[in-house]
C-alpha positions in Angstrom: 7.8 -44.8 48.1 4.7 -42.9 47.5 6.5 -39.6 48.4 9.3 -40.4 45.9 6.8 -40.8 43.0 5.1 -37.6 44.0 8.2 -35.6 43.9 9.0 -36.9 40.5 5.6 -35.9 39.2 6.2 -32.3 40.5 9.3 -32.0 38.5 7.5 -33.3 35.4 4.7 -30.7 36.1 7.4 -28.0 36.4 9.1 -29.0 33.2 5.8 -29.0 31.3 5.0 -25.6 32.6 8.4 -24.4 31.6 7.8 -25.7 28.0 4.4 -24.1 27.8 5.8 -20.8 29.0 8.7 -20.9 26.5 6.3 -21.8 23.7 4.0 -18.9 24.6 7.1 -16.6 24.7 8.2 -17.6 21.3 4.7 -17.1 19.9 4.6 -13.6 21.4 8.0 -12.7 20.0 6.9 -13.9 16.5 3.7 -11.9 16.8 5.6 -8.7 17.8 8.0 -9.2 14.8 5.1 -9.7 12.4 3.3 -6.5 14.0 6.6 -4.5 13.5 6.9 -5.7 9.9 3.2 -4.8 9.2 3.6 -1.3 10.6 6.6 -0.6 8.5 4.8 -1.8 5.4 1.8 0.4 6.2 4.0 3.4 6.8 5.7 2.9 3.4 2.5 2.3 1.7 1.1 5.5 3.1 4.2 7.5 2.1 3.9 6.2 -1.4 0.2 7.0 -1.5 0.8 10.5 -0.2 3.6 11.1 -2.9 1.3 9.8 -5.6 -1.5 12.1 -4.5 0.9 15.1 -4.6 1.7 14.2 -8.2 -1.9 13.6 -9.1 -2.8 16.9 -7.7 -0.4 18.5 -10.3 -2.2 16.7 -13.1 -5.7 17.8 -11.9 -4.7 21.3 -12.8 -3.9 20.5 -16.4 -6.2 21.7 -19.1 -7.7 19.6 -22.0 -4.8 20.4 -24.3 -2.2 19.3 -21.8 -3.9 16.0 -21.1 -4.2 15.3 -24.8 -0.5 16.0 -25.2 0.3 13.6 -22.3 -2.1 10.9 -23.5 -0.6 7.4 -23.1 1.8 6.0 -20.6 4.6 8.3 -19.6 7.0 8.8 -16.7 6.2 11.8 -14.5 8.3 12.6 -11.5 9.5 9.2 -10.9 6.0 7.7 -11.3 4.4 5.8 -14.2 1.5 8.0 -15.4 -1.3 6.7 -17.7 -3.8 9.1 -19.3 -6.6 7.8 -21.5 -9.3 9.9 -23.2 -12.3 7.7 -22.7 -14.8 10.2 -24.2 -14.3 13.5 -25.8 -14.5 15.3 -22.5 -13.4 12.6 -20.0 -10.0 11.5 -19.2 -8.9 8.5 -17.0 -5.7 9.3 -15.1 -3.8 6.7 -13.1 -0.5 6.8 -11.3 1.6 3.7 -10.4 5.1 3.0 -9.3 6.1 1.3 -12.5 4.4 0.6 -15.9 3.5 -3.0 -14.8 2.4 -2.4 -11.3 -1.2 -1.8 -10.3 -2.3 1.9 -10.0 -1.9 3.5 -6.6 -4.4 6.2 -7.4 -6.8 6.7 -10.2 -9.4 9.4 -11.1 -11.5 10.6 -14.0 -11.1 14.2 -15.1 -13.8 16.2 -17.0 -12.2 18.7 -19.5 -14.8 20.1 -22.1 -13.6 21.4 -25.3 -13.7 25.2 -24.9 -12.3 26.0 -28.3 -15.8 26.5 -29.7 -16.8 28.8 -26.8 -13.9 31.4 -27.7 -15.3 32.1 -31.1 
């Protein structure tokens, strides 16, 4: 009878090991799914930041008069652009996906008034 109870415990041990292995497998598959989702999200975020950076590069080339003409919130190449004159020579420029979303990129531009220098 001792051998019979021993073979029953081996089956229980094998069953417990199988359940543990299955649980670990499910956890690994879940982790891989989350990693793939995170990678897609990072790629999309990098692409958006790169596109916003290209748009911001165009704005950096603008002179003072162009910045003053675009002051406020406007649409610019599919992006929401915000230009604010914070001082006579300084402009805060930020670019975001929509008017209500957080800025993806933001910078401050120095554009002195050169009208007096020309005279």
